[in-house]
PDB file with SEQRES, HELIX, SHEET and CRYST1 records, atoms N, CA, C and O in Angstrom:
SEQRES   1 A   63  MET CYS THR HIS THR PRO THR CYS PRO THR ALA ASP SER          
SEQRES   2 A   63  PRO ASP HIS GLU ALA ALA ILE VAL VAL SER SER HIS PRO          
SEQRES   3 A   63  GLU GLN GLY TRP SER LEU LEU CYS ASN GLY VAL PHE VAL          
SEQRES   4 A   63  PHE GLU ASP THR GLY GLU LEU LEU PRO ASP GLY ARG ALA          
SEQRES   5 A   63  VAL ALA PRO HIS ARG PRO LEU ALA VAL VAL ALA                  
HELIX    1 AA1 HIS A   16  ALA A   18  5                                   3    
SHEET    1 AA1 5 VAL A  21  HIS A  25  0                                        
SHEET    2 AA1 5 TRP A  30  LEU A  33 -1                                        
SHEET    3 AA1 5 PHE A  38  PHE A  40 -1                                        
SHEET    4 AA1 5 GLU A  45  LEU A  46 -1                                        
SHEET    5 AA1 5 ALA A  52  VAL A  53 -1                                        
CRYST1    1.000    1.000    1.000  90.00  90.00  90.00 P 1           1          
ATOM      1  N   MET A   1     -24.472  37.924 -78.861  1.00  0.00           N  
ATOM      2  CA  MET A   1     -24.776  38.171 -77.462  1.00  0.00           C  
ATOM      3  C   MET A   1     -24.405  37.032 -76.582  1.00  0.00           C  
ATOM      4  O   MET A   1     -23.928  37.215 -75.462  1.00  0.00           O  
ATOM      5  N   CYS A   2     -24.632  35.806 -77.111  1.00  0.00           N  
ATOM      6  CA  CYS A   2     -24.423  34.568 -76.303  1.00  0.00           C  
ATOM      7  C   CYS A   2     -22.886  34.268 -76.131  1.00  0.00           C  
ATOM      8  O   CYS A   2     -22.109  34.297 -77.085  1.00  0.00           O  
ATOM      9  N   THR A   3     -22.507  33.976 -74.828  1.00  0.00           N  
ATOM     10  CA  THR A   3     -21.117  33.686 -74.606  1.00  0.00           C  
ATOM     11  C   THR A   3     -20.990  32.170 -74.153  1.00  0.00           C  
ATOM     12  O   THR A   3     -19.928  31.722 -73.720  1.00  0.00           O  
ATOM     13  N   HIS A   4     -22.109  31.434 -74.277  1.00  0.00           N  
ATOM     14  CA  HIS A   4     -22.066  30.055 -73.858  1.00  0.00           C  
ATOM     15  C   HIS A   4     -21.259  29.157 -74.828  1.00  0.00           C  
ATOM     16  O   HIS A   4     -21.070  29.515 -75.991  1.00  0.00           O  
ATOM     17  N   THR A   5     -20.799  28.021 -74.354  1.00  0.00           N  
ATOM     18  CA  THR A   5     -20.165  27.040 -75.252  1.00  0.00           C  
ATOM     19  C   THR A   5     -20.925  25.696 -75.059  1.00  0.00           C  
ATOM     20  O   THR A   5     -20.984  25.212 -73.929  1.00  0.00           O  
ATOM     21  N   PRO A   6     -21.484  25.104 -76.070  1.00  0.00           N  
ATOM     22  CA  PRO A   6     -21.694  25.715 -77.399  1.00  0.00           C  
ATOM     23  C   PRO A   6     -22.603  26.871 -77.400  1.00  0.00           C  
ATOM     24  O   PRO A   6     -23.413  27.032 -76.487  1.00  0.00           O  
ATOM     25  N   THR A   7     -22.497  27.702 -78.417  1.00  0.00           N  
ATOM     26  CA  THR A   7     -23.285  28.873 -78.578  1.00  0.00           C  
ATOM     27  C   THR A   7     -24.775  28.542 -78.735  1.00  0.00           C  
ATOM     28  O   THR A   7     -25.141  27.572 -79.399  1.00  0.00           O  
ATOM     29  N   CYS A   8     -25.618  29.361 -78.115  1.00  0.00           N  
ATOM     30  CA  CYS A   8     -27.075  29.119 -78.130  1.00  0.00           C  
ATOM     31  C   CYS A   8     -27.544  29.528 -79.498  1.00  0.00           C  
ATOM     32  O   CYS A   8     -26.865  30.263 -80.215  1.00  0.00           O  
ATOM     33  N   PRO A   9     -28.791  29.012 -79.875  1.00  0.00           N  
ATOM     34  CA  PRO A   9     -29.373  29.414 -81.172  1.00  0.00           C  
ATOM     35  C   PRO A   9     -29.602  30.926 -81.213  1.00  0.00           C  
ATOM     36  O   PRO A   9     -29.888  31.548 -80.190  1.00  0.00           O  
ATOM     37  N   THR A  10     -29.470  31.520 -82.434  1.00  0.00           N  
ATOM     38  CA  THR A  10     -29.679  32.961 -82.595  1.00  0.00           C  
ATOM     39  C   THR A  10     -31.160  33.203 -82.555  1.00  0.00           C  
ATOM     40  O   THR A  10     -31.935  32.251 -82.654  1.00  0.00           O  
ATOM     41  N   ALA A  11     -31.588  34.437 -82.414  1.00  0.00           N  
ATOM     42  CA  ALA A  11     -32.947  34.786 -82.518  1.00  0.00           C  
ATOM     43  C   ALA A  11     -33.636  34.496 -83.714  1.00  0.00           C  
ATOM     44  O   ALA A  11     -34.857  34.342 -83.729  1.00  0.00           O  
ATOM     45  N   ASP A  12     -32.861  34.404 -84.805  1.00  0.00           N  
ATOM     46  CA  ASP A  12     -33.509  34.070 -86.162  1.00  0.00           C  
ATOM     47  C   ASP A  12     -33.589  32.513 -86.407  1.00  0.00           C  
ATOM     48  O   ASP A  12     -34.156  32.080 -87.410  1.00  0.00           O  
ATOM     49  N   SER A  13     -33.055  31.742 -85.542  1.00  0.00           N  
ATOM     50  CA  SER A  13     -33.108  30.327 -85.677  1.00  0.00           C  
ATOM     51  C   SER A  13     -34.431  29.762 -85.338  1.00  0.00           C  
ATOM     52  O   SER A  13     -35.072  30.280 -84.424  1.00  0.00           O  
ATOM     53  N   PRO A  14     -34.931  28.683 -86.030  1.00  0.00           N  
ATOM     54  CA  PRO A  14     -36.187  28.105 -85.669  1.00  0.00           C  
ATOM     55  C   PRO A  14     -36.261  27.575 -84.201  1.00  0.00           C  
ATOM     56  O   PRO A  14     -37.329  27.480 -83.598  1.00  0.00           O  
ATOM     57  N   ASP A  15     -35.113  27.254 -83.699  1.00  0.00           N  
ATOM     58  CA  ASP A  15     -35.071  26.697 -82.322  1.00  0.00           C  
ATOM     59  C   ASP A  15     -34.610  27.776 -81.238  1.00  0.00           C  
ATOM     60  O   ASP A  15     -34.037  27.438 -80.202  1.00  0.00           O  
ATOM     61  N   HIS A  16     -34.896  29.065 -81.551  1.00  0.00           N  
ATOM     62  CA  HIS A  16     -34.428  30.165 -80.689  1.00  0.00           C  
ATOM     63  C   HIS A  16     -34.888  30.072 -79.290  1.00  0.00           C  
ATOM     64  O   HIS A  16     -34.255  30.655 -78.408  1.00  0.00           O  
ATOM     65  N   GLU A  17     -35.969  29.364 -79.016  1.00  0.00           N  
ATOM     66  CA  GLU A  17     -36.433  29.238 -77.586  1.00  0.00           C  
ATOM     67  C   GLU A  17     -35.522  28.353 -76.731  1.00  0.00           C  
ATOM     68  O   GLU A  17     -35.593  28.323 -75.502  1.00  0.00           O  
ATOM     69  N   ALA A  18     -34.687  27.656 -77.439  1.00  0.00           N  
ATOM     70  CA  ALA A  18     -33.683  26.693 -76.635  1.00  0.00           C  
ATOM     71  C   ALA A  18     -32.541  27.484 -76.004  1.00  0.00           C  
ATOM     72  O   ALA A  18     -31.739  26.906 -75.270  1.00  0.00           O  
ATOM     73  N   ALA A  19     -32.441  28.805 -76.270  1.00  0.00           N  
ATOM     74  CA  ALA A  19     -31.375  29.590 -75.648  1.00  0.00           C  
ATOM     75  C   ALA A  19     -31.496  29.609 -74.143  1.00  0.00           C  
ATOM     76  O   ALA A  19     -32.567  29.295 -73.623  1.00  0.00           O  
ATOM     77  N   ILE A  20     -30.461  29.958 -73.424  1.00  0.00           N  
ATOM     78  CA  ILE A  20     -30.402  29.881 -71.992  1.00  0.00           C  
ATOM     79  C   ILE A  20     -31.055  31.176 -71.440  1.00  0.00           C  
ATOM     80  O   ILE A  20     -30.811  32.255 -71.978  1.00  0.00           O  
ATOM     81  N   VAL A  21     -31.842  31.083 -70.425  1.00  0.00           N  
ATOM     82  CA  VAL A  21     -32.523  32.207 -69.726  1.00  0.00           C  
ATOM     83  C   VAL A  21     -31.461  32.976 -68.955  1.00  0.00           C  
ATOM     84  O   VAL A  21     -30.718  32.357 -68.194  1.00  0.00           O  
ATOM     85  N   VAL A  22     -31.349  34.284 -69.109  1.00  0.00           N  
ATOM     86  CA  VAL A  22     -30.374  35.078 -68.454  1.00  0.00           C  
ATOM     87  C   VAL A  22     -31.004  36.002 -67.371  1.00  0.00           C  
ATOM     88  O   VAL A  22     -30.357  36.511 -66.456  1.00  0.00           O  
ATOM     89  N   SER A  23     -32.348  36.161 -67.577  1.00  0.00           N  
ATOM     90  CA  SER A  23     -33.155  36.965 -66.526  1.00  0.00           C  
ATOM     91  C   SER A  23     -34.579  36.473 -66.536  1.00  0.00           C  
ATOM     92  O   SER A  23     -35.229  36.419 -67.581  1.00  0.00           O  
ATOM     93  N   SER A  24     -35.057  36.113 -65.361  1.00  0.00           N  
ATOM     94  CA  SER A  24     -36.319  35.508 -65.257  1.00  0.00           C  
ATOM     95  C   SER A  24     -37.193  36.321 -64.300  1.00  0.00           C  
ATOM     96  O   SER A  24     -36.798  36.629 -63.176  1.00  0.00           O  
ATOM     97  N   HIS A  25     -38.323  36.637 -64.752  1.00  0.00           N  
ATOM     98  CA  HIS A  25     -39.303  37.432 -63.887  1.00  0.00           C  
ATOM     99  C   HIS A  25     -40.624  36.791 -63.862  1.00  0.00           C  
ATOM    100  O   HIS A  25     -41.563  37.350 -64.429  1.00  0.00           O  
ATOM    101  N   PRO A  26     -40.795  35.584 -63.211  1.00  0.00           N  
ATOM    102  CA  PRO A  26     -42.087  34.801 -63.289  1.00  0.00           C  
ATOM    103  C   PRO A  26     -43.258  35.656 -62.689  1.00  0.00           C  
ATOM    104  O   PRO A  26     -44.410  35.518 -63.101  1.00  0.00           O  
ATOM    105  N   GLU A  27     -42.936  36.506 -61.744  1.00  0.00           N  
ATOM    106  CA  GLU A  27     -44.042  37.289 -61.130  1.00  0.00           C  
ATOM    107  C   GLU A  27     -44.607  38.330 -62.120  1.00  0.00           C  
ATOM    108  O   GLU A  27     -45.711  38.839 -61.924  1.00  0.00           O  
ATOM    109  N   GLN A  28     -43.848  38.636 -63.171  1.00  0.00           N  
ATOM    110  CA  GLN A  28     -44.304  39.499 -64.278  1.00  0.00           C  
ATOM    111  C   GLN A  28     -44.605  38.703 -65.546  1.00  0.00           C  
ATOM    112  O   GLN A  28     -45.120  39.259 -66.515  1.00  0.00           O  
ATOM    113  N   GLY A  29     -44.289  37.413 -65.548  1.00  0.00           N  
ATOM    114  CA  GLY A  29     -44.734  36.588 -66.632  1.00  0.00           C  
ATOM    115  C   GLY A  29     -43.790  36.602 -67.881  1.00  0.00           C  
ATOM    116  O   GLY A  29     -44.222  36.339 -69.003  1.00  0.00           O  
ATOM    117  N   TRP A  30     -42.476  36.925 -67.634  1.00  0.00           N  
ATOM    118  CA  TRP A  30     -41.557  36.940 -68.823  1.00  0.00           C  
ATOM    119  C   TRP A  30     -40.172  36.576 -68.389  1.00  0.00           C  
ATOM    120  O   TRP A  30     -39.829  36.627 -67.208  1.00  0.00           O  
ATOM    121  N   SER A  31     -39.343  36.189 -69.417  1.00  0.00           N  
ATOM    122  CA  SER A  31     -37.936  35.828 -69.207  1.00  0.00           C  
ATOM    123  C   SER A  31     -37.170  36.334 -70.473  1.00  0.00           C  
ATOM    124  O   SER A  31     -37.710  36.364 -71.579  1.00  0.00           O  
ATOM    125  N   LEU A  32     -35.890  36.727 -70.249  1.00  0.00           N  
ATOM    126  CA  LEU A  32     -34.992  37.140 -71.344  1.00  0.00           C  
ATOM    127  C   LEU A  32     -34.058  36.001 -71.586  1.00  0.00           C  
ATOM    128  O   LEU A  32     -33.450  35.448 -70.670  1.00  0.00           O  
ATOM    129  N   LEU A  33     -33.956  35.656 -72.877  1.00  0.00           N  
ATOM    130  CA  LEU A  33     -32.921  34.645 -73.306  1.00  0.00           C  
ATOM    131  C   LEU A  33     -31.671  35.314 -73.679  1.00  0.00           C  
ATOM    132  O   LEU A  33     -31.633  36.517 -73.935  1.00  0.00           O  
ATOM    133  N   CYS A  34     -30.593  34.502 -73.713  1.00  0.00           N  
ATOM    134  CA  CYS A  34     -29.274  35.142 -74.053  1.00  0.00           C  
ATOM    135  C   CYS A  34     -29.170  35.597 -75.511  1.00  0.00           C  
ATOM    136  O   CYS A  34     -28.266  36.348 -75.880  1.00  0.00           O  
ATOM    137  N   ASN A  35     -30.111  35.128 -76.324  1.00  0.00           N  
ATOM    138  CA  ASN A  35     -30.082  35.652 -77.698  1.00  0.00           C  
ATOM    139  C   ASN A  35     -30.935  36.882 -77.897  1.00  0.00           C  
ATOM    140  O   ASN A  35     -31.156  37.301 -79.033  1.00  0.00           O  
ATOM    141  N   GLY A  36     -31.440  37.494 -76.775  1.00  0.00           N  
ATOM    142  CA  GLY A  36     -32.172  38.757 -76.911  1.00  0.00           C  
ATOM    143  C   GLY A  36     -33.699  38.596 -77.011  1.00  0.00           C  
ATOM    144  O   GLY A  36     -34.424  39.588 -77.079  1.00  0.00           O  
ATOM    145  N   VAL A  37     -34.172  37.372 -77.019  1.00  0.00           N  
ATOM    146  CA  VAL A  37     -35.591  37.087 -77.286  1.00  0.00           C  
ATOM    147  C   VAL A  37     -36.243  37.088 -75.811  1.00  0.00           C  
ATOM    148  O   VAL A  37     -35.755  36.462 -74.870  1.00  0.00           O  
ATOM    149  N   PHE A  38     -37.379  37.850 -75.736  1.00  0.00           N  
ATOM    150  CA  PHE A  38     -38.239  37.877 -74.530  1.00  0.00           C  
ATOM    151  C   PHE A  38     -39.278  36.801 -74.765  1.00  0.00           C  
ATOM    152  O   PHE A  38     -39.948  36.805 -75.798  1.00  0.00           O  
ATOM    153  N   VAL A  39     -39.426  35.879 -73.825  1.00  0.00           N  
ATOM    154  CA  VAL A  39     -40.505  34.903 -73.911  1.00  0.00           C  
ATOM    155  C   VAL A  39     -41.513  35.221 -72.722  1.00  0.00           C  
ATOM    156  O   VAL A  39     -41.132  35.608 -71.618  1.00  0.00           O  
ATOM    157  N   PHE A  40     -42.809  35.020 -73.063  1.00  0.00           N  
ATOM    158  CA  PHE A  40     -43.720  35.279 -72.136  1.00  0.00           C  
ATOM    159  C   PHE A  40     -44.469  34.030 -71.711  1.00  0.00           C  
ATOM    160  O   PHE A  40     -44.503  33.066 -72.476  1.00  0.00           O  
ATOM    161  N   GLU A  41     -45.087  33.997 -70.495  1.00  0.00           N  
ATOM    162  CA  GLU A  41     -45.712  32.800 -69.968  1.00  0.00           C  
ATOM    163  C   GLU A  41     -46.892  32.334 -70.857  1.00  0.00           C  
ATOM    164  O   GLU A  41     -47.275  31.166 -70.783  1.00  0.00           O  
ATOM    165  N   ASP A  42     -47.452  33.187 -71.664  1.00  0.00           N  
ATOM    166  CA  ASP A  42     -48.504  32.732 -72.566  1.00  0.00           C  
ATOM    167  C   ASP A  42     -48.014  32.139 -73.835  1.00  0.00           C  
ATOM    168  O   ASP A  42     -48.808  31.813 -74.717  1.00  0.00           O  
ATOM    169  N   THR A  43     -46.680  31.984 -73.960  1.00  0.00           N  
ATOM    170  CA  THR A  43     -45.814  31.425 -75.036  1.00  0.00           C  
ATOM    171  C   THR A  43     -45.627  32.427 -76.210  1.00  0.00           C  
ATOM    172  O   THR A  43     -45.096  32.063 -77.259  1.00  0.00           O  
ATOM    173  N   GLY A  44     -46.070  33.688 -76.018  1.00  0.00           N  
ATOM    174  CA  GLY A  44     -45.785  34.743 -76.970  1.00  0.00           C  
ATOM    175  C   GLY A  44     -44.228  35.093 -76.844  1.00  0.00           C  
ATOM    176  O   GLY A  44     -43.535  34.650 -75.928  1.00  0.00           O  
ATOM    177  N   GLU A  45     -43.788  35.861 -77.767  1.00  0.00           N  
ATOM    178  CA  GLU A  45     -42.422  36.251 -77.850  1.00  0.00           C  
ATOM    179  C   GLU A  45     -42.198  37.606 -78.431  1.00  0.00           C  
ATOM    180  O   GLU A  45     -42.982  38.051 -79.269  1.00  0.00           O  
ATOM    181  N   LEU A  46     -41.130  38.301 -78.010  1.00  0.00           N  
ATOM    182  CA  LEU A  46     -40.773  39.538 -78.610  1.00  0.00           C  
ATOM    183  C   LEU A  46     -39.259  39.332 -79.033  1.00  0.00           C  
ATOM    184  O   LEU A  46     -38.366  39.079 -78.223  1.00  0.00           O  
ATOM    185  N   LEU A  47     -39.082  39.469 -80.389  1.00  0.00           N  
ATOM    186  CA  LEU A  47     -37.742  39.227 -80.918  1.00  0.00           C  
ATOM    187  C   LEU A  47     -36.889  40.538 -80.847  1.00  0.00           C  
ATOM    188  O   LEU A  47     -37.433  41.641 -80.801  1.00  0.00           O  
ATOM    189  N   PRO A  48     -35.613  40.384 -80.840  1.00  0.00           N  
ATOM    190  CA  PRO A  48     -34.704  41.678 -80.738  1.00  0.00           C  
ATOM    191  C   PRO A  48     -34.981  42.743 -81.772  1.00  0.00           C  
ATOM    192  O   PRO A  48     -34.755  43.927 -81.519  1.00  0.00           O  
ATOM    193  N   ASP A  49     -35.475  42.336 -82.953  1.00  0.00           N  
ATOM    194  CA  ASP A  49     -35.697  43.328 -83.983  1.00  0.00           C  
ATOM    195  C   ASP A  49     -37.039  44.012 -83.782  1.00  0.00           C  
ATOM    196  O   ASP A  49     -37.397  44.881 -84.577  1.00  0.00           O  
ATOM    197  N   GLY A  50     -37.786  43.657 -82.760  1.00  0.00           N  
ATOM    198  CA  GLY A  50     -39.102  44.354 -82.483  1.00  0.00           C  
ATOM    199  C   GLY A  50     -40.305  43.508 -82.983  1.00  0.00           C  
ATOM    200  O   GLY A  50     -41.450  43.843 -82.681  1.00  0.00           O  
ATOM    201  N   ARG A  51     -40.077  42.517 -83.673  1.00  0.00           N  
ATOM    202  CA  ARG A  51     -41.164  41.623 -84.194  1.00  0.00           C  
ATOM    203  C   ARG A  51     -41.789  40.898 -83.043  1.00  0.00           C  
ATOM    204  O   ARG A  51     -41.063  40.463 -82.150  1.00  0.00           O  
ATOM    205  N   ALA A  52     -43.129  40.734 -83.003  1.00  0.00           N  
ATOM    206  CA  ALA A  52     -43.826  39.910 -82.007  1.00  0.00           C  
ATOM    207  C   ALA A  52     -44.180  38.616 -82.569  1.00  0.00           C  
ATOM    208  O   ALA A  52     -44.550  38.506 -83.738  1.00  0.00           O  
ATOM    209  N   VAL A  53     -44.069  37.558 -81.709  1.00  0.00           N  
ATOM    210  CA  VAL A  53     -44.570  36.243 -82.154  1.00  0.00           C  
ATOM    211  C   VAL A  53     -45.820  35.931 -81.307  1.00  0.00           C  
ATOM    212  O   VAL A  53     -45.765  35.995 -80.079  1.00  0.00           O  
ATOM    213  N   ALA A  54     -46.911  35.604 -81.945  1.00  0.00           N  
ATOM    214  CA  ALA A  54     -48.121  35.407 -81.180  1.00  0.00           C  
ATOM    215  C   ALA A  54     -47.952  34.127 -80.388  1.00  0.00           C  
ATOM    216  O   ALA A  54     -47.164  33.248 -80.737  1.00  0.00           O  
ATOM    217  N   PRO A  55     -48.741  34.048 -79.278  1.00  0.00           N  
ATOM    218  CA  PRO A  55     -48.732  32.872 -78.465  1.00  0.00           C  
ATOM    219  C   PRO A  55     -48.954  31.633 -79.266  1.00  0.00           C  
ATOM    220  O   PRO A  55     -49.722  31.662 -80.228  1.00  0.00           O  
ATOM    221  N   HIS A  56     -48.314  30.534 -78.916  1.00  0.00           N  
ATOM    222  CA  HIS A  56     -48.393  29.308 -79.761  1.00  0.00           C  
ATOM    223  C   HIS A  56     -48.470  28.069 -78.846  1.00  0.00           C  
ATOM    224  O   HIS A  56     -47.730  27.094 -78.980  1.00  0.00           O  
ATOM    225  N   ARG A  57     -49.425  28.187 -77.907  1.00  0.00           N  
ATOM    226  CA  ARG A  57     -49.717  27.004 -77.073  1.00  0.00           C  
ATOM    227  C   ARG A  57     -50.275  25.883 -77.914  1.00  0.00           C  
ATOM    228  O   ARG A  57     -50.942  26.114 -78.923  1.00  0.00           O  
ATOM    229  N   PRO A  58     -50.003  24.705 -77.503  1.00  0.00           N  
ATOM    230  CA  PRO A  58     -50.552  23.539 -78.262  1.00  0.00           C  
ATOM    231  C   PRO A  58     -52.109  23.516 -78.048  1.00  0.00           C  
ATOM    232  O   PRO A  58     -52.599  23.874 -76.977  1.00  0.00           O  
ATOM    233  N   LEU A  59     -52.780  23.133 -78.983  1.00  0.00           N  
ATOM    234  CA  LEU A  59     -54.272  23.017 -78.864  1.00  0.00           C  
ATOM    235  C   LEU A  59     -54.701  21.845 -77.996  1.00  0.00           C  
ATOM    236  O   LEU A  59     -54.124  20.760 -78.073  1.00  0.00           O  
ATOM    237  N   ALA A  60     -55.728  22.072 -77.158  1.00  0.00           N  
ATOM    238  CA  ALA A  60     -56.284  21.078 -76.372  1.00  0.00           C  
ATOM    239  C   ALA A  60     -56.935  19.952 -77.147  1.00  0.00           C  
ATOM    240  O   ALA A  60     -57.731  20.238 -78.042  1.00  0.00           O  
ATOM    241  N   VAL A  61     -56.647  18.668 -76.860  1.00  0.00           N  
ATOM    242  CA  VAL A  61     -57.284  17.621 -77.601  1.00  0.00           C  
ATOM    243  C   VAL A  61     -58.438  17.092 -76.788  1.00  0.00           C  
ATOM    244  O   VAL A  61     -58.230  16.695 -75.641  1.00  0.00           O  
ATOM    245  N   VAL A  62     -59.593  17.065 -77.298  1.00  0.00           N  
ATOM    246  CA  VAL A  62     -60.810  16.571 -76.690  1.00  0.00           C  
ATOM    247  C   VAL A  62     -61.014  15.084 -77.020  1.00  0.00           C  
ATOM    248  O   VAL A  62     -61.087  14.728 -78.196  1.00  0.00           O  
ATOM    249  N   ALA A  63     -61.109  14.208 -76.003  1.00  0.00           N  
ATOM    250  CA  ALA A  63     -61.201  12.791 -76.296  1.00  0.00           C  
ATOM    251  C   ALA A  63     -62.601  12.444 -76.560  1.00  0.00           C  
ATOM    252  O   ALA A  63     -62.909  11.284 -76.833  1.00  0.00           O  
TER     253      ALA A  63                                                      
END                                                                             
């Protein structure tokens, strides 16, 4: 799907979140990456094959 040079990471790559945003809808809380991954503001994801990735925000550190 990606036509960028260099090519963005595929949806199966561990670094798939590094792909370029092709459609952003911050008012709805999601963006579409050029590799077909939907990323949500809560850090959850929907992969092109239908799998969901649970939100993975970093844990807060209490001092």
